[in-house]
N, C-alpha and C positions, 0 to 999 in steps of 0.2 A: 540178493544173495548171490545170483549168478555172476555179477560183476565182481563182488568180494572174492568169490572163490577163483574166478579166472585170474584176478590180479595176484592172489596169493600162490596159485599153482604155477603160472607161466609168466607173470608180470605183463600179461596181455599179448604175449608173443604166440600167435596161433599156429605157428609153424614149428614150434619146438617139439622134439621127440627125445625122450630120455630112456635109456636102457639101464635098469637097475641091477643090483647084484645077483638077482635070480634070473637074469636075462629076459626079463619081461619089459615090454615097452609100454610107456605112458606117453600120450600124445595130445596135441592140440591145446587150445586155450585152457580147458579144464583138466588137462592131464588125465584123460580117460585111459584106463588100463585095458588094452586090447585083449588080454587073456581072459578078462571077465565080461567085457561088453562088445567085443568084435573090433574089427579093423576101424581105425579112425581116419576119416576123410581129411584131405588137406584144405578143403573148402570150409570156411568159418560157419557158413550157414548150415551146412550138413553136420558140423560139430555141434552147433547149438541144438539142432534137431535131435541128435543122438542124446545129448545131455537131457533135453526136455523129456524124452522117453524114459530115460533112467530115473529122473526125478518123479515122473508120474507114478512109477511103480515102487520106488524105494525112498523117495525124499532126498535130502541132501546128505544123508548119513554115510553113503559110500566115500565121501571125500574127508580126508583127515583134517583138512582146513575148516570144515564145518564145525568140528569138535573144538577148534581153537577159538571160535567166536563166542 
């Protein structure tokens, strides 16, 4: 599931940062929204750790691409 979401969210580009129309930043392989989950590291290992912590508490439901699957 992690790879599926990373590919759908960023096409595997872990350096990508997107600012949406609400001026909120989504960043990294999994496009983690900093406003909800805190600053996203540029280090892919730290990104994976952050995602793991989110998934442990909330599952994959915070990602819109989870609902596409």
